[in-house]
N, C-alpha and C positions, 0 to 999 in steps of 0.2 A: 504494500500500500504506500503510495507516494503522498507526501504531505508537503504543503507549501508550494510556492510558485517555482516554475522552472525559469530561472533568470539567467540572462547572459552575464558572464563575468567580464572583467576588463580584457580578457584575451579571447572574447567572443565564443567561448564554449558554453553550452547549456549546462546549468548547475541545478541539481535536484537534491532535495533532502527527503529521506525515507525513515520512518520510524522502524527501528530494528526489531525484528522478531528474534527469538532465541537462535534461529538458524543463521541470522546475520551477525550475531555476536562474534563470530570468527573474524569478520571484517573489522569490528571494533578492536578486537585483540591485536590484529595486525597493525592498525594505526598506532596504538599505544606502544607495542613492542618495537616498531620501526623507529620510534622516537626515543627509546630508552637510552641510547648511547649519549644523548644530550644531558641526561640526568645522572649518569653513573658516578661522575666525579663531584657532583654538587649536592646530592641528596644523602641524608643520613642513611647508613646501611639498613637500619630497621624499616625504612620506608621504601626500599627498592622494590618490594613486592607489589607496589602500586604502579610500577613502571615496567616491570617484566611480568605480564599477566598470563594466566592459563585458563583452562576450561572451568576449574573450580571457582576462580575469581569471577568469570563470566556468569556462571550459574547463580552465585551469591549476589552479585550486583544487579543482575537482570530483575531480580525480585523487588528491589527497592528503588530503582531509577528508571526513567525513560531514556533509552539510548536512540540516537539518530546517526545515520550514516549519510555522507554527502557523496554525490557522484557528479562527474563532469564527463560528458561524451561517453557514458557507459562504464567509466572506470571509477572505482571507489577512491576518493581523494582525502577523506577525513571522517572524523567521528566526534561526537560529544554526548555528554549525559546531562539530563535536566531533572530537577526535583522541585516540586512546589513545597516549600517548607512553611506555608501558612501566611506569613507576612511578606516573605520575599521568595524569589526563585534562586536556586543554587545550581551552578554548573560545576560538576565534579571532575569531568575528564573532557578536555578540549584538545584535539590533536588533528593536525594536517600532516599527511605523509611527507617525509623529508623531500622527496623528489618533486613534490607539488607546492613547496613553500614559495612565497612571494609571487603567487599567481592570482591573488584576489579571493581564493577559496575561504580563507579564514574570515575575511570580512563578510562574505556571503553567508557562511554558517552562523556567524554571530548575529547577523540580521535576522536569520530564521529564529534563533533562540530568543531574541528580543520580542519578535512577534508571538512566539509560543508563550512567553512570560505574560504578554498583554492579554492573551486569550484566557488566562487565569485571573484576569483583572488585577494583576500585580504590576507595580512600577519599579520595584527594587530588585536588581539582579546582582548576585554576589558570586565570587569565585576566589580560589587561592592561586597564588603564583609564588614560586620559590624566589627568595630575595636575590639569589645568585643567577637566576635565569633572566639575564638582561633582555634577551630577545623576546621572551614572553611578556615581561613587564612593559617593554616598548610597544609591543603589539596591542596589549590591552589598553594602554594609555591612548594610542592612536584611535582606538574604536570607542573611546569615551569613558573608560573606567578610571577611577581614582583610588588611591590607597586609603582604606578606611582604618585599618589597624595593623600594627607590626609586632606588638608585644604578645607573646604566647599566652600569658595569663589573662590578658584582656580578651583575646580571641576565644579562649576556651570557656570563659564564663559569660560570654555574650549570649543573650537570648536563652537563658537557662541551660547553657552548655550544648546547644544544638550542633556546634561545629566540632565537638570532641571526636566523633567517629571519623571525621574527614581531615583533621589537621595533620600536616607533616612538618617536622622540625624545619625552622627557618622560613616558613611561609608567611607571606603578607596576605591579608584579607583585602580584596578589592571590591568596589561597589560601583554600579552604574544606576543612576536614577533615570527611568524612562518616562517620557511624557504619557499622560493618560490618553488612551485611545479616544479619538474623536468619533462619536456616534452621530450619524446623520439621520434626520427624519426621512423616512421612506414612505411615500404615499403609494397606496395600492389602488 
């Protein structure tokens, strides 16, 4: 099932986002694992299991998150997870395959997640980025995120500890406030 518009990217390839079924979790795993080398030297060793993922990870996470895969011209180029945490939406995994970096796919996938957030009538979108992952922090800043918190204790106790299961050592919590969707009167 395809969700969201098929949009041309800046390289004129058609871009589509699909909600992942359990069968498509293999594609999500590939996106994450293909990026693991970027994190091996900067992530605390106890958190590496979130960057080298397996089938057990996929089964466990599929139960608690919505996963989406992005395609361009029939090829899977990225993946992300989405969770409605009540007051805000949380992106837990956001990856574009390394060979597809800097082609506009990250911006397109983020736009989709923003629209997904607004369909839940939420305007607050949050995610983590490792403080040493300058490429990720720069990307998130370019698409409108701001650092909300950097101190572990502040992050872990925010919103009654909602981020405890997701926190990785050295992570910054980022936030983007979205505009409220404009609803137009439609006459029938």
